[in-house]
N, C-alpha and C positions, 0 to 999 in steps of 0.2 A: 169623196169617200175613198179611202185607201184600202185595198183588198189584196189578200194573199190567196192563191189557188193551189190546192194540194191534190194531186191525182197521179196515179202510176201510168196513165195512158198519155203519152206525149202528144198525140193528135188532139185529144180532148183539151189538154192544157193550152195548146196554141190556139185552138178554135175558141175556147172560152175567153182567153185573154183578148183576142181580137174583138169578139162580140162585146165584152164589157167595156173595153177601152173606147170602142166606137159609140157606146151608149153613155160615155162620160164618167166611168169609174176608173180611178187611177190604180191599175194593177201594179203593186209595188214588188211583186215577186211571185214565182211559181216554184213548186217543189214536187218531186216524185217519190220521196222517201220521208219517213218520220224524222230522221236526223236532220235532213235538209230543211224540212218544214219548221222544226224547232229553231234552227239557226236563223232562218229568214224571218220567222215570227219575232224572235227576240231582237233582231237587228232593225227591222222595219216598223214594228209596232203598228200593224194595220188596224183599221177600225173593225174589219171583219175578215175572217178566214173561212174559205169554202173548202171543206175537207171531205174527200171521198170516203165512204164507209169501208170500202174494200181496197186497200193499197197493196194488193198482191199478198205478200206474207205478213203484212201488218194490219192492225185494226184501226180504222179511222175513229172508232169510239174511244179507244185508249189514247190515241193521239190528241183528240179534242180535249180530253181531261188533262193530259200533260201540258198542252198549250195554255190552257186556262190557269193551271197551277203555276206555270212559269211566269205568268203575267205579274205585273206590279200593282194590280188593283185598278189599272186603267180601263178604258172603255172597250177594249177588244172583245169581240164576240165571235162565236163559231157557228156556222151553218153547215150541217151535214148534207152531202150530196150523193146521189147514186143513180145508176141506170136501173136499179131494181125498184120494185114497188115499195112504198112506205110500209104497207101491211106485212111485208116479209121480215121487217125489223122493228115492228111497233114497240115491243117491250124494251128492246135495247135503246131505241130512240127516246122513249119516255124516261128511262133511267139515266140518260146522258146529260151532262151539263150544257150541252149545245143549246143554242137558242131555238133552232128549228131544223126541219128537214126540207130539202128542196130537190125534187126530181130533176135530173140533168136536162130532161126535155123541156122543162119550164124555166130554165135559167135565163134571166134578163136583169138588167139594172133595176127596172121597175119592181120586179118580184123581190129582189134583195131589199130595196128601199121599203117596200110594204112589210116585209118580215121584220126589219129593224124598227120600223115605226110602230108595229103592233106589240113590241116587247115592253 
């Protein structure tokens, strides 16, 4: 599985990349801004993108929508991630075109596979 990780925290980006690669996921790119994420998304065409809800001055919800609109109808999917609790953003998550929400504390290859398999 090919994965793109988008988060404005460099420490989290590197930690998540190491964890997922160790667990067998091919991390094809990381980005810390919306513009960088869109460029990497279009270039790499990952199977899934993990997008932080809060990218500093940018909204991960808006980015998820833009990423999916930029796609060519391929299999790419977006999973929203956050250190915040899902209940803090429940309405926005429900309205989002993203496949699912995943707390950063639960990040693992197995959890990602489970979410993709449930879709």
